[in-house]
All heavy atoms as a GROMACS GRO file, in nm:
protein
  579
    1MET      N    1   8.744  -2.336   6.927
    1MET     CA    2   8.761  -2.479   6.908
    1MET      C    3   8.637  -2.515   6.822
    1MET      O    4   8.525  -2.488   6.863
    1MET     CB    5   8.751  -2.542   7.041
    1MET     CG    6   8.737  -2.688   7.040
    1MET     SD    7   8.731  -2.775   7.194
    1MET     CE    8   8.840  -2.678   7.301
    2PRO      N    9   8.666  -2.581   6.709
    2PRO     CA   10   8.549  -2.624   6.625
    2PRO      C   11   8.464  -2.730   6.694
    2PRO      O   12   8.516  -2.806   6.777
    2PRO     CB   13   8.616  -2.686   6.499
    2PRO     CG   14   8.759  -2.672   6.513
    2PRO     CD   15   8.783  -2.619   6.655
    3THR      N   16   8.341  -2.731   6.667
    3THR     CA   17   8.253  -2.830   6.727
    3THR      C   18   8.230  -2.939   6.620
    3THR      O   19   8.248  -2.931   6.502
    3THR     CB   20   8.113  -2.777   6.765
    3THR    OG1   21   8.060  -2.714   6.652
    3THR    CG2   22   8.128  -2.672   6.868
    4VAL      N   23   8.198  -3.060   6.669
    4VAL     CA   24   8.174  -3.179   6.584
    4VAL      C   25   8.023  -3.170   6.533
    4VAL      O   26   7.936  -3.152   6.617
    4VAL     CB   27   8.198  -3.308   6.668
    4VAL    CG1   28   8.166  -3.432   6.584
    4VAL    CG2   29   8.354  -3.314   6.703
    5LYS      N   30   8.009  -3.192   6.404
    5LYS     CA   31   7.876  -3.201   6.350
    5LYS      C   32   7.822  -3.336   6.367
    5LYS      O   33   7.900  -3.431   6.354
    5LYS     CB   34   7.877  -3.160   6.202
    5LYS     CG   35   7.923  -3.026   6.173
    5LYS     CD   36   7.932  -3.007   6.016
    5LYS     CE   37   8.032  -2.895   5.992
    5LYS     NZ   38   8.148  -2.938   5.923
    6GLN      N   39   7.691  -3.348   6.401
    6GLN     CA   40   7.638  -3.483   6.414
    6GLN      C   41   7.605  -3.539   6.276
    6GLN      O   42   7.523  -3.489   6.198
    6GLN     CB   43   7.512  -3.477   6.491
    6GLN     CG   44   7.529  -3.446   6.635
    6GLN     CD   45   7.605  -3.551   6.707
    6GLN    OE1   46   7.594  -3.668   6.682
    6GLN    NE2   47   7.690  -3.520   6.802
    7ALA      N   48   7.686  -3.639   6.231
    7ALA     CA   49   7.672  -3.694   6.093
    7ALA      C   50   7.556  -3.808   6.100
    7ALA      O   51   7.545  -3.873   6.192
    7ALA     CB   52   7.799  -3.761   6.050
    8ALA      N   53   7.476  -3.805   5.985
    8ALA     CA   54   7.385  -3.920   5.976
    8ALA      C   55   7.474  -4.044   5.964
    8ALA      O   56   7.583  -4.039   5.896
    8ALA     CB   57   7.300  -3.885   5.853
    9PRO      N   58   7.422  -4.157   6.010
    9PRO     CA   59   7.497  -4.279   5.999
    9PRO      C   60   7.545  -4.322   5.860
    9PRO      O   61   7.652  -4.374   5.835
    9PRO     CB   62   7.413  -4.381   6.052
    9PRO     CG   63   7.316  -4.309   6.147
    9PRO     CD   64   7.301  -4.174   6.079
   10THR      N   65   7.468  -4.278   5.756
   10THR     CA   66   7.498  -4.314   5.612
   10THR      C   67   7.590  -4.203   5.555
   10THR      O   68   7.637  -4.223   5.444
   10THR     CB   69   7.373  -4.321   5.537
   10THR    OG1   70   7.299  -4.202   5.544
   10THR    CG2   71   7.281  -4.440   5.586
   11ASP      N   72   7.616  -4.092   5.627
   11ASP     CA   73   7.692  -3.992   5.560
   11ASP      C   74   7.846  -4.010   5.602
   11ASP      O   75   7.897  -3.932   5.689
   11ASP     CB   76   7.643  -3.857   5.612
   11ASP     CG   77   7.707  -3.738   5.527
   11ASP    OD1   78   7.796  -3.766   5.446
   11ASP    OD2   79   7.665  -3.623   5.559
   12LEU      N   80   7.903  -4.102   5.555
   12LEU     CA   81   8.052  -4.133   5.587
   12LEU      C   82   8.140  -4.026   5.547
   12LEU      O   83   8.237  -3.998   5.616
   12LEU     CB   84   8.089  -4.262   5.527
   12LEU     CG   85   8.022  -4.391   5.594
   12LEU    CD1   86   8.075  -4.518   5.523
   12LEU    CD2   87   8.056  -4.394   5.738
   13ARG      N   88   8.110  -3.959   5.440
   13ARG     CA   89   8.197  -3.842   5.398
   13ARG      C   90   8.210  -3.746   5.505
   13ARG      O   91   8.316  -3.691   5.547
   13ARG     CB   92   8.142  -3.787   5.262
   13ARG     CG   93   8.242  -3.682   5.207
   13ARG     CD   94   8.195  -3.630   5.078
   13ARG     NE   95   8.286  -3.541   5.016
   13ARG     CZ   96   8.304  -3.406   5.052
   13ARG    NH1   97   8.212  -3.352   5.128
   13ARG    NH2   98   8.386  -3.329   4.994
   14THR      N   99   8.092  -3.702   5.563
   14THR     CA  100   8.083  -3.599   5.661
   14THR      C  101   8.158  -3.660   5.783
   14THR      O  102   8.239  -3.572   5.845
   14THR     CB  103   7.940  -3.567   5.698
   14THR    OG1  104   7.876  -3.512   5.584
   14THR    CG2  105   7.935  -3.470   5.812
   15PHE      N  106   8.142  -3.776   5.822
   15PHE     CA  107   8.206  -3.842   5.940
   15PHE      C  108   8.358  -3.826   5.919
   15PHE      O  109   8.431  -3.791   6.012
   15PHE     CB  110   8.170  -3.989   5.958
   15PHE     CG  111   8.247  -4.047   6.061
   15PHE    CD1  112   8.226  -4.029   6.199
   15PHE    CD2  113   8.348  -4.141   6.031
   15PHE    CE1  114   8.301  -4.091   6.292
   15PHE    CE2  115   8.431  -4.203   6.125
   15PHE     CZ  116   8.403  -4.177   6.256
   16PHE      N  117   8.407  -3.874   5.804
   16PHE     CA  118   8.553  -3.875   5.779
   16PHE      C  119   8.612  -3.730   5.775
   16PHE      O  120   8.720  -3.700   5.823
   16PHE     CB  121   8.592  -3.945   5.656
   16PHE     CG  122   8.579  -4.090   5.675
   16PHE    CD1  123   8.495  -4.168   5.599
   16PHE    CD2  124   8.654  -4.162   5.779
   16PHE    CE1  125   8.474  -4.303   5.620
   16PHE    CE2  126   8.644  -4.299   5.803
   16PHE     CZ  127   8.555  -4.364   5.720
   17LEU      N  128   8.532  -3.633   5.726
   17LEU     CA  129   8.575  -3.492   5.733
   17LEU      C  130   8.588  -3.447   5.874
   17LEU      O  131   8.679  -3.374   5.915
   17LEU     CB  132   8.489  -3.402   5.651
   17LEU     CG  133   8.486  -3.420   5.496
   17LEU    CD1  134   8.382  -3.342   5.431
   17LEU    CD2  135   8.622  -3.382   5.450
   18ASP      N  136   8.487  -3.479   5.953
   18ASP     CA  137   8.484  -3.435   6.099
   18ASP      C  138   8.597  -3.509   6.172
   18ASP      O  139   8.663  -3.449   6.260
   18ASP     CB  140   8.351  -3.472   6.154
   18ASP     CG  141   8.238  -3.375   6.114
   18ASP    OD1  142   8.274  -3.271   6.057
   18ASP    OD2  143   8.129  -3.409   6.137
   19LEU      N  144   8.627  -3.642   6.135
   19LEU     CA  145   8.733  -3.712   6.200
   19LEU      C  146   8.870  -3.641   6.169
   19LEU      O  147   8.958  -3.629   6.256
   19LEU     CB  148   8.729  -3.850   6.154
   19LEU     CG  149   8.843  -3.939   6.213
   19LEU    CD1  150   8.836  -3.949   6.362
   19LEU    CD2  151   8.829  -4.092   6.147
   20SER      N  152   8.888  -3.615   6.043
   20SER     CA  153   9.012  -3.543   6.000
   20SER      C  154   9.035  -3.411   6.082
   20SER      O  155   9.143  -3.383   6.118
   20SER     CB  156   9.011  -3.520   5.854
   20SER     OG  157   9.009  -3.641   5.779
   21ALA      N  158   8.922  -3.331   6.090
   21ALA     CA  159   8.934  -3.208   6.160
   21ALA      C  160   8.968  -3.229   6.306
   21ALA      O  161   9.050  -3.160   6.366
   21ALA     CB  162   8.805  -3.127   6.151
   22LEU      N  163   8.907  -3.327   6.369
   22LEU     CA  164   8.938  -3.362   6.509
   22LEU      C  165   9.082  -3.405   6.530
   22LEU      O  166   9.147  -3.351   6.616
   22LEU     CB  167   8.846  -3.478   6.559
   22LEU     CG  168   8.858  -3.526   6.702
   22LEU    CD1  169   8.806  -3.421   6.797
   22LEU    CD2  170   8.793  -3.654   6.723
   23LEU      N  171   9.130  -3.488   6.439
   23LEU     CA  172   9.263  -3.530   6.446
   23LEU      C  173   9.365  -3.416   6.434
   23LEU      O  174   9.475  -3.413   6.488
   23LEU     CB  175   9.294  -3.646   6.358
   23LEU     CG  176   9.224  -3.772   6.381
   23LEU    CD1  177   9.251  -3.882   6.282
   23LEU    CD2  178   9.252  -3.830   6.520
   24ARG      N  179   9.332  -3.321   6.342
   24ARG     CA  180   9.414  -3.206   6.313
   24ARG      C  181   9.424  -3.111   6.449
   24ARG      O  182   9.521  -3.050   6.470
   24ARG     CB  183   9.365  -3.122   6.197
   24ARG     CG  184   9.415  -3.168   6.065
   24ARG     CD  185   9.378  -3.070   5.953
   24ARG     NE  186   9.251  -3.018   5.955
   24ARG     CZ  187   9.145  -3.071   5.896
   24ARG    NH1  188   9.164  -3.177   5.826
   24ARG    NH2  189   9.024  -3.016   5.906
   25ASP      N  190   9.316  -3.122   6.512
   25ASP     CA  191   9.301  -3.028   6.638
   25ASP      C  192   9.337  -3.101   6.762
   25ASP      O  193   9.325  -3.045   6.871
   25ASP     CB  194   9.155  -2.981   6.654
   25ASP     CG  195   9.119  -2.889   6.545
   25ASP    OD1  196   9.202  -2.824   6.483
   25ASP    OD2  197   8.988  -2.879   6.520
   26ARG      N  198   9.411  -3.206   6.753
   26ARG     CA  199   9.455  -3.284   6.868
   26ARG      C  200   9.546  -3.196   6.949
   26ARG      O  201   9.638  -3.132   6.901
   26ARG     CB  202   9.530  -3.412   6.828
   26ARG     CG  203   9.558  -3.495   6.948
   26ARG     CD  204   9.616  -3.634   6.891
   26ARG     NE  205   9.647  -3.704   7.009
   26ARG     CZ  206   9.694  -3.835   7.002
   26ARG    NH1  207   9.719  -3.883   6.884
   26ARG    NH2  208   9.726  -3.903   7.116
   27PRO      N  209   9.517  -3.189   7.085
   27PRO     CA  210   9.592  -3.099   7.177
   27PRO      C  211   9.743  -3.140   7.167
   27PRO      O  212   9.775  -3.254   7.174
   27PRO     CB  213   9.530  -3.099   7.312
   27PRO     CG  214   9.425  -3.209   7.293
   27PRO     CD  215   9.417  -3.256   7.159
   28ALA      N  216   9.826  -3.035   7.183
   28ALA     CA  217   9.974  -3.060   7.200
   28ALA      C  218  10.010  -3.108   7.343
   28ALA      O  219   9.913  -3.095   7.425
   28ALA     CB  220  10.044  -2.929   7.170
   29LEU      N  221  10.122  -3.154   7.365
   29LEU     CA  222  10.155  -3.194   7.497
   29LEU      C  223  10.152  -3.081   7.594
   29LEU      O  224  10.134  -3.111   7.714
   29LEU     CB  225  10.298  -3.253   7.493
   29LEU     CG  226  10.320  -3.392   7.425
   29LEU    CD1  227  10.466  -3.426   7.420
   29LEU    CD2  228  10.232  -3.495   7.486
   30SER      N  229  10.169  -2.958   7.552
   30SER     CA  230  10.169  -2.847   7.634
   30SER      C  231  10.024  -2.796   7.668
   30SER      O  232  10.003  -2.701   7.750
   30SER     CB  233  10.245  -2.725   7.569
   30SER     OG  234  10.190  -2.694   7.457
   31ALA      N  235   9.921  -2.858   7.614
   31ALA     CA  236   9.782  -2.817   7.633
   31ALA      C  237   9.746  -2.843   7.781
   31ALA      O  238   9.798  -2.925   7.847
   31ALA     CB  239   9.692  -2.898   7.542
   32THR      N  240   9.649  -2.759   7.822
   32THR     CA  241   9.596  -2.774   7.959
   32THR      C  242   9.514  -2.896   7.973
   32THR      O  243   9.462  -2.950   7.868
   32THR     CB  244   9.514  -2.647   8.012
   32THR    OG1  245   9.400  -2.650   7.920
   32THR    CG2  246   9.594  -2.516   7.986
   33ALA      N  247   9.482  -2.941   8.095
   33ALA     CA  248   9.400  -3.051   8.117
   33ALA      C  249   9.262  -3.026   8.058
   33ALA      O  250   9.201  -3.115   8.012
   33ALA     CB  251   9.401  -3.083   8.268
   34THR      N  252   9.215  -2.913   8.073
   34THR     CA  253   9.090  -2.870   8.021
   34THR      C  254   9.081  -2.888   7.884
   34THR      O  255   8.978  -2.937   7.818
   34THR     CB  256   9.042  -2.722   8.066
   34THR    OG1  257   9.037  -2.716   8.211
   34THR    CG2  258   8.905  -2.691   8.010
   35GLU      N  259   9.180  -2.839   7.808
   35GLU     CA  260   9.186  -2.853   7.660
   35GLU      C  261   9.185  -2.995   7.624
   35GLU      O  262   9.124  -3.040   7.525
   35GLU     CB  263   9.308  -2.776   7.604
   35GLU     CG  264   9.296  -2.623   7.621
   35GLU     CD  265   9.428  -2.555   7.590
   35GLU    OE1  266   9.538  -2.609   7.603
   35GLU    OE2  267   9.418  -2.432   7.552
   36ARG      N  268   9.266  -3.077   7.688
   36ARG     CA  269   9.269  -3.219   7.650
   36ARG      C  270   9.141  -3.289   7.675
   36ARG      O  271   9.087  -3.362   7.594
   36ARG     CB  272   9.385  -3.286   7.722
   36ARG     CG  273   9.522  -3.244   7.671
   36ARG     CD  274   9.639  -3.320   7.745
   36ARG     NE  275   9.647  -3.268   7.876
   36ARG     CZ  276   9.664  -3.346   7.985
   36ARG    NH1  277   9.662  -3.478   7.977
   36ARG    NH2  278   9.674  -3.297   8.107
   37ALA      N  279   9.077  -3.262   7.786
   37ALA     CA  280   8.947  -3.320   7.818
   37ALA      C  281   8.847  -3.286   7.738
   37ALA      O  282   8.761  -3.360   7.681
   37ALA     CB  283   8.909  -3.280   7.972
   38ASP      N  284   8.838  -3.151   7.689
   38ASP     CA  285   8.742  -3.102   7.597
   38ASP      C  286   8.757  -3.173   7.457
   38ASP      O  287   8.665  -3.209   7.396
   38ASP     CB  288   8.759  -2.950   7.565
   38ASP     CG  289   8.707  -2.872   7.685
   38ASP    OD1  290   8.642  -2.930   7.776
   38ASP    OD2  291   8.744  -2.747   7.689
   39TRP      N  292   8.886  -3.206   7.420
   39TRP     CA  293   8.909  -3.276   7.292
   39TRP      C  294   8.848  -3.415   7.296
   39TRP      O  295   8.793  -3.464   7.212
   39TRP     CB  296   9.068  -3.290   7.264
   39TRP     CG  297   9.090  -3.342   7.135
   39TRP    CD1  298   9.094  -3.283   7.012
   39TRP    CD2  299   9.121  -3.482   7.101
   39TRP    NE1  300   9.127  -3.367   6.919
   39TRP    CE2  301   9.146  -3.495   6.974
   39TRP    CE3  302   9.128  -3.595   7.190
   39TRP    CZ2  303   9.186  -3.623   6.914
   39TRP    CZ3  304   9.164  -3.710   7.126
   39TRP    CH2  305   9.192  -3.723   6.992
   40PHE      N  306   8.868  -3.490   7.413
   40PHE     CA  307   8.815  -3.616   7.431
   40PHE      C  308   8.656  -3.617   7.430
   40PHE      O  309   8.594  -3.710   7.374
   40PHE     CB  310   8.863  -3.689   7.556
   40PHE     CG  311   9.001  -3.754   7.535
   40PHE    CD1  312   9.116  -3.694   7.574
   40PHE    CD2  313   9.010  -3.873   7.476
   40PHE    CE1  314   9.241  -3.746   7.548
   40PHE    CE2  315   9.132  -3.940   7.454
   40PHE     CZ  316   9.245  -3.874   7.493
   41ASP      N  317   8.598  -3.517   7.484
   41ASP     CA  318   8.453  -3.504   7.474
   41ASP      C  319   8.410  -3.481   7.321
   41ASP      O  320   8.312  -3.533   7.284
   41ASP     CB  321   8.407  -3.378   7.551
   41ASP     CG  322   8.390  -3.411   7.702
   41ASP    OD1  323   8.370  -3.530   7.732
   41ASP    OD2  324   8.404  -3.314   7.779
   42ARG      N  325   8.481  -3.406   7.245
   42ARG     CA  326   8.459  -3.393   7.104
   42ARG      C  327   8.470  -3.527   7.028
   42ARG      O  328   8.395  -3.557   6.940
   42ARG     CB  329   8.556  -3.286   7.042
   42ARG     CG  330   8.517  -3.142   7.087
   42ARG     CD  331   8.610  -3.038   7.043
   42ARG     NE  332   8.635  -3.056   6.892
   42ARG     CZ  333   8.753  -3.038   6.826
   42ARG    NH1  334   8.858  -3.016   6.902
   42ARG    NH2  335   8.768  -3.055   6.706
   43LYS      N  336   8.571  -3.596   7.070
   43LYS     CA  337   8.598  -3.730   7.014
   43LYS      C  338   8.472  -3.821   7.042
   43LYS      O  339   8.428  -3.893   6.950
   43LYS     CB  340   8.730  -3.798   7.069
   43LYS     CG  341   8.757  -3.927   7.010
   43LYS     CD  342   8.893  -3.979   7.068
   43LYS     CE  343   8.922  -4.118   7.025
   43LYS     NZ  344   9.048  -4.166   7.086
   44ALA      N  345   8.431  -3.824   7.165
   44ALA     CA  346   8.315  -3.892   7.206
   44ALA      C  347   8.193  -3.860   7.132
   44ALA      O  348   8.115  -3.946   7.079
   44ALA     CB  349   8.286  -3.886   7.358
   45GLU      N  350   8.166  -3.726   7.109
   45GLU     CA  351   8.049  -3.684   7.028
   45GLU      C  352   8.056  -3.735   6.888
   45GLU      O  353   7.946  -3.791   6.838
   45GLU     CB  354   8.053  -3.532   7.018
   45GLU     CG  355   8.006  -3.459   7.140
   45GLU     CD  356   8.011  -3.314   7.126
   45GLU    OE1  357   7.997  -3.261   7.015
   45GLU    OE2  358   8.038  -3.239   7.223
   46LEU      N  359   8.172  -3.732   6.828
   46LEU     CA  360   8.185  -3.791   6.690
   46LEU      C  361   8.156  -3.934   6.685
   46LEU      O  362   8.082  -3.976   6.604
   46LEU     CB  363   8.326  -3.751   6.641
   46LEU     CG  364   8.349  -3.803   6.494
   46LEU    CD1  365   8.264  -3.736   6.392
   46LEU    CD2  366   8.496  -3.766   6.450
   47LEU      N  367   8.212  -4.018   6.779
   47LEU     CA  368   8.192  -4.152   6.774
   47LEU      C  369   8.046  -4.184   6.811
   47LEU      O  370   7.991  -4.281   6.757
   47LEU     CB  371   8.289  -4.215   6.884
   47LEU     CG  372   8.431  -4.209   6.845
   47LEU    CD1  373   8.525  -4.244   6.961
   47LEU    CD2  374   8.461  -4.308   6.729
   48GLU      N  375   7.985  -4.108   6.904
   48GLU     CA  376   7.839  -4.133   6.930
   48GLU      C  377   7.754  -4.106   6.808
   48GLU      O  378   7.649  -4.171   6.791
   48GLU     CB  379   7.803  -4.043   7.044
   48GLU     CG  380   7.847  -4.084   7.171
   48GLU     CD  381   7.841  -3.981   7.286
   48GLU    OE1  382   7.807  -3.866   7.258
   48GLU    OE2  383   7.864  -4.021   7.405
   49SER      N  384   7.793  -4.024   6.717
   49SER     CA  385   7.710  -3.995   6.602
   49SER      C  386   7.702  -4.116   6.504
   49SER      O  387   7.605  -4.118   6.419
   49SER     CB  388   7.768  -3.874   6.518
   49SER     OG  389   7.892  -3.907   6.450
   50ILE      N  390   7.787  -4.207   6.515
   50ILE     CA  391   7.792  -4.331   6.432
   50ILE      C  392   7.764  -4.450   6.509
   50ILE      O  393   7.759  -4.561   6.458
   50ILE     CB  394   7.911  -4.347   6.341
   50ILE    CG1  395   8.033  -4.368   6.430
   50ILE    CG2  396   7.928  -4.233   6.250
   50ILE    CD1  397   8.149  -4.423   6.351
   51ALA      N  398   7.745  -4.443   6.638
   51ALA     CA  399   7.731  -4.563   6.728
   51ALA      C  400   7.609  -4.646   6.694
   51ALA      O  401   7.611  -4.765   6.716
   51ALA     CB  402   7.726  -4.522   6.873
   52ALA      N  403   7.507  -4.590   6.643
   52ALA     CA  404   7.388  -4.669   6.606
   52ALA      C  405   7.420  -4.774   6.505
   52ALA      O  406   7.352  -4.881   6.506
   52ALA     CB  407   7.273  -4.572   6.560
   53THR      N  408   7.509  -4.751   6.411
   53THR     CA  409   7.539  -4.844   6.310
   53THR      C  410   7.673  -4.912   6.331
   53THR      O  411   7.706  -5.010   6.261
   53THR     CB  412   7.544  -4.773   6.165
   53THR    OG1  413   7.637  -4.665   6.177
   53THR    CG2  414   7.401  -4.717   6.140
   54THR      N  415   7.755  -4.869   6.423
   54THR     CA  416   7.884  -4.913   6.441
   54THR      C  417   7.904  -4.942   6.592
   54THR      O  418   7.946  -4.850   6.668
   54THR     CB  419   7.999  -4.830   6.386
   54THR    OG1  420   7.964  -4.795   6.255
   54THR    CG2  421   8.134  -4.891   6.397
   55PRO      N  422   7.873  -5.062   6.645
   55PRO     CA  423   7.876  -5.090   6.785
   55PRO      C  424   8.025  -5.054   6.848
   55PRO      O  425   8.029  -5.014   6.967
   55PRO     CB  426   7.852  -5.239   6.797
   55PRO     CG  427   7.772  -5.269   6.679
   55PRO     CD  428   7.830  -5.174   6.565
   56GLU      N  429   8.121  -5.077   6.779
   56GLU     CA  430   8.260  -5.053   6.834
   56GLU      C  431   8.272  -4.897   6.854
   56GLU      O  432   8.340  -4.859   6.946
   56GLU     CB  433   8.366  -5.087   6.728
   56GLU     CG  434   8.370  -5.238   6.707
   56GLU     CD  435   8.274  -5.279   6.597
   56GLU    OE1  436   8.207  -5.212   6.536
   56GLU    OE2  437   8.260  -5.408   6.587
   57ALA      N  438   8.202  -4.815   6.779
   57ALA     CA  439   8.212  -4.675   6.800
   57ALA      C  440   8.147  -4.629   6.941
   57ALA      O  441   8.205  -4.545   7.009
   57ALA     CB  442   8.142  -4.591   6.690
   58ALA      N  443   8.052  -4.705   6.973
   58ALA     CA  444   7.978  -4.680   7.107
   58ALA      C  445   8.079  -4.706   7.216
   58ALA      O  446   8.084  -4.633   7.311
   58ALA     CB  447   7.854  -4.763   7.119
   59GLU      N  448   8.156  -4.813   7.202
   59GLU     CA  449   8.246  -4.855   7.312
   59GLU      C  450   8.369  -4.751   7.317
   59GLU      O  451   8.406  -4.715   7.425
   59GLU     CB  452   8.305  -4.991   7.279
   59GLU     CG  453   8.208  -5.103   7.293
   59GLU     CD  454   8.257  -5.237   7.247
   59GLU    OE1  455   8.378  -5.257   7.241
   59GLU    OE2  456   8.173  -5.328   7.223
   60LEU      N  457   8.410  -4.705   7.196
   60LEU     CA  458   8.515  -4.606   7.191
   60LEU      C  459   8.468  -4.481   7.245
   60LEU      O  460   8.550  -4.406   7.308
   60LEU     CB  461   8.564  -4.594   7.046
   60LEU     CG  462   8.637  -4.722   6.990
   60LEU    CD1  463   8.670  -4.695   6.839
   60LEU    CD2  464   8.774  -4.737   7.068
   61ALA      N  465   8.338  -4.435   7.224
   61ALA     CA  466   8.287  -4.314   7.275
   61ALA      C  467   8.288  -4.319   7.433
   61ALA      O  468   8.320  -4.225   7.493
   61ALA     CB  469   8.143  -4.288   7.225
   62ILE      N  470   8.245  -4.432   7.487
   62ILE     CA  471   8.253  -4.444   7.626
   62ILE      C  472   8.393  -4.433   7.686
   62ILE      O  473   8.411  -4.359   7.788
   62ILE     CB  474   8.191  -4.578   7.666
   62ILE    CG1  475   8.036  -4.591   7.638
   62ILE    CG2  476   8.223  -4.615   7.811
   62ILE    CD1  477   7.978  -4.721   7.664
   63THR      N  478   8.486  -4.491   7.624
   63THR     CA  479   8.626  -4.478   7.660
   63THR      C  480   8.668  -4.329   7.650
   63THR      O  481   8.743  -4.281   7.742
   63THR     CB  482   8.721  -4.565   7.582
   63THR    OG1  483   8.679  -4.709   7.589
   63THR    CG2  484   8.860  -4.551   7.611
   64ALA      N  485   8.627  -4.261   7.553
   64ALA     CA  486   8.671  -4.121   7.533
   64ALA      C  487   8.609  -4.029   7.646
   64ALA      O  488   8.682  -3.957   7.701
   64ALA     CB  489   8.632  -4.062   7.395
   65ARG      N  490   8.483  -4.061   7.676
   65ARG     CA  491   8.418  -3.980   7.783
   65ARG      C  492   8.487  -4.020   7.913
   65ARG      O  493   8.507  -3.930   7.996
   65ARG     CB  494   8.270  -4.025   7.792
   65ARG     CG  495   8.189  -3.968   7.682
   65ARG     CD  496   8.117  -3.837   7.715
   65ARG     NE  497   8.035  -3.810   7.602
   65ARG     CZ  498   8.036  -3.697   7.535
   65ARG    NH1  499   8.119  -3.607   7.579
   65ARG    NH2  500   7.954  -3.679   7.432
   66GLU      N  501   8.522  -4.148   7.941
   66GLU     CA  502   8.589  -4.179   8.070
   66GLU      C  503   8.723  -4.109   8.086
   66GLU      O  504   8.761  -4.063   8.186
   66GLU     CB  505   8.604  -4.333   8.072
   66GLU     CG  506   8.476  -4.397   8.103
   66GLU     CD  507   8.484  -4.557   8.087
   66GLU    OE1  508   8.586  -4.602   8.040
   66GLU    OE2  509   8.391  -4.620   8.128
   67THR      N  510   8.797  -4.103   7.968
   67THR     CA  511   8.932  -4.033   7.963
   67THR      C  512   8.909  -3.895   7.992
   67THR      O  513   8.986  -3.833   8.069
   67THR     CB  514   8.995  -4.057   7.831
   67THR    OG1  515   9.013  -4.196   7.806
   67THR    CG2  516   9.131  -3.990   7.826
   68ALA      N  517   8.809  -3.824   7.931
   68ALA     CA  518   8.784  -3.679   7.967
   68ALA      C  519   8.754  -3.659   8.111
   68ALA      O  520   8.813  -3.575   8.175
   68ALA     CB  521   8.665  -3.640   7.884
   69THR      N  522   8.675  -3.752   8.173
   69THR     CA  523   8.648  -3.738   8.306
   69THR      C  524   8.775  -3.763   8.405
   69THR      O  525   8.792  -3.687   8.497
   69THR     CB  526   8.535  -3.842   8.358
   69THR    OG1  527   8.426  -3.814   8.275
   69THR    CG2  528   8.500  -3.833   8.505
   70TRP      N  529   8.852  -3.860   8.361
   70TRP     CA  530   8.974  -3.888   8.431
   70TRP      C  531   9.071  -3.773   8.427
   70TRP      O  532   9.125  -3.732   8.533
   70TRP     CB  533   9.034  -4.012   8.365
   70TRP     CG  534   9.166  -4.059   8.428
   70TRP    CD1  535   9.180  -4.131   8.546
   70TRP    CD2  536   9.296  -4.046   8.365
   70TRP    NE1  537   9.318  -4.150   8.567
   70TRP    CE2  538   9.383  -4.110   8.460
   70TRP    CE3  539   9.339  -3.996   8.258
   70TRP    CZ2  540   9.522  -4.119   8.428
   70TRP    CZ3  541   9.484  -3.999   8.224
   70TRP    CH2  542   9.566  -4.061   8.311
   71ILE      N  543   9.081  -3.704   8.310
   71ILE     CA  544   9.169  -3.590   8.295
   71ILE      C  545   9.118  -3.476   8.383
   71ILE      O  546   9.197  -3.414   8.456
   71ILE     CB  547   9.192  -3.550   8.148
   71ILE    CG1  548   9.269  -3.655   8.072
   71ILE    CG2  549   9.254  -3.413   8.137
   71ILE    CD1  550   9.266  -3.636   7.923
   72ARG      N  551   8.987  -3.451   8.382
   72ARG     CA  552   8.928  -3.338   8.458
   72ARG      C  553   8.942  -3.368   8.604
   72ARG      O  554   8.948  -3.269   8.687
   72ARG     CB  555   8.788  -3.315   8.418
   72ARG     CG  556   8.764  -3.254   8.292
   72ARG     CD  557   8.620  -3.208   8.269
   72ARG     NE  558   8.610  -3.145   8.145
   72ARG     CZ  559   8.574  -3.196   8.034
   72ARG    NH1  560   8.537  -3.324   8.037
   72ARG    NH2  561   8.570  -3.142   7.917
   73GLY      N  562   8.950  -3.503   8.642
   73GLY     CA  563   8.972  -3.523   8.785
   73GLY      C  564   9.112  -3.505   8.839
   73GLY      O  565   9.138  -3.527   8.953
   74GLY      N  566   9.198  -3.453   8.752
   74GLY     CA  567   9.336  -3.421   8.790
   74GLY      C  568   9.432  -3.537   8.779
   74GLY      O  569   9.543  -3.533   8.824
   75ALA      N  570   9.396  -3.649   8.722
   75ALA     CA  571   9.475  -3.767   8.704
   75ALA      C  572   9.591  -3.748   8.604
   75ALA      O  573   9.683  -3.817   8.603
   75ALA     CB  574   9.397  -3.891   8.667
   76ALA      N  575   9.572  -3.655   8.508
   76ALA     CA  576   9.680  -3.636   8.408
   76ALA      C  577   9.711  -3.493   8.389
   76ALA      O  578   9.631  -3.398   8.410
   76ALA     CB  579   9.629  -3.697   8.273
   0.00000   0.00000   0.00000
């Protein structure tokens, strides 16, 4: 599973490349709960990398982390 690179807030090209890679790697419906939770953690990492300049990204990162925790808890 590829890891998300921490993009500098001004490096939007890197951010969009990482976002594209993340979306391509979105788990299938048949994925395990662990695989889905790991994907949401990767999504949170990517959003946190731009949260300093984009407040909405910080909120989305929190939601992604909460979703990963919820999935790991056996809710999905």
